[in-house]
C-alpha positions as CSV (number, residue, x, y, z in Angstrom):
1,M,103.5,62.3,30.0
2,E,101.1,60.4,28.1
3,M,100.0,57.0,29.2
4,D,100.6,55.6,25.6
5,N,104.3,56.6,25.8
6,L,104.7,55.3,29.1
7,I,103.3,51.9,28.0
8,R,105.6,51.9,24.9
9,M,108.6,52.9,26.9
10,A,108.0,50.2,29.4
11,N,107.2,47.6,26.8
12,Q,110.5,48.3,25.2
13,I,112.3,48.0,28.4
14,G,110.3,44.7,28.8
15,H,111.5,43.3,25.5
16,F,115.0,43.9,26.4
17,F,114.8,42.2,29.7
18,D,112.7,39.1,28.3
19,A,115.8,38.0,26.3
20,M,117.5,37.3,29.8
21,P,117.6,33.5,30.4
22,D,117.2,33.8,34.3
23,R,113.5,35.2,34.6
24,P,113.7,36.0,38.3
25,E,116.7,38.0,37.7
26,A,115.3,39.7,34.6
27,L,112.3,40.7,36.6
28,E,114.2,42.3,39.4
29,Q,116.6,44.0,36.9
30,L,113.5,45.3,34.9
31,A,112.2,46.8,38.4
32,Q,115.5,48.2,39.4
33,H,115.8,49.8,35.9
34,L,112.4,51.6,36.3
35,R,113.4,52.6,39.8
36,R,116.7,54.0,38.7
37,F,116.0,55.8,35.4
38,W,112.3,56.7,35.7
39,E,111.1,59.7,37.5
40,R,108.9,58.9,40.5
41,R,105.7,60.3,39.0
42,M,106.3,58.1,35.8
43,R,106.6,55.1,38.1
44,E,103.5,56.2,40.1
45,R,101.4,56.8,37.0
46,L,102.3,53.4,35.6
47,L,101.4,51.7,38.8
48,A,98.0,53.7,39.1
49,F,97.3,52.2,35.5
50,V,98.2,48.7,36.6
51,D,95.8,49.3,39.7
52,D,93.1,51.0,37.9
53,E,93.0,49.3,34.4
54,G,94.9,46.2,35.0
55,G,97.7,47.1,33.0
56,A,96.2,46.5,29.6
57,G,98.7,46.9,26.8
58,L,101.8,46.2,28.8
59,H,104.5,43.6,28.3
60,P,103.7,40.6,30.6
61,M,107.2,40.8,31.8
62,V,106.6,44.5,32.8
63,L,103.4,43.7,34.5
64,E,105.0,40.9,36.5
65,A,107.9,42.9,37.4
66,L,105.8,45.8,38.7
67,V,103.6,43.5,40.6
68,L,106.4,41.6,42.2
69,H,108.6,44.3,42.9
70,R,106.3,47.1,43.8
71,G,108.1,47.9,47.2
72,L,111.0,49.2,45.2
73,F,109.0,52.0,43.7
74,G,107.9,53.6,47.0
């Protein structure tokens, strides 16, 4: 899958969870959503993008959730 598509999809998820009033819960729920509904290779590609390129273009909440809850994606 193209990186642009992964970023677009992740950002849509980020916008959804950004509306939640409890930020720590929203970050965990976002990470759980990616773990449950994205294929492992999609998650790995997104994490590699964050590691290699700093996650440029990702919704700030997505980037924060990936960093805080990285252990969920193993």
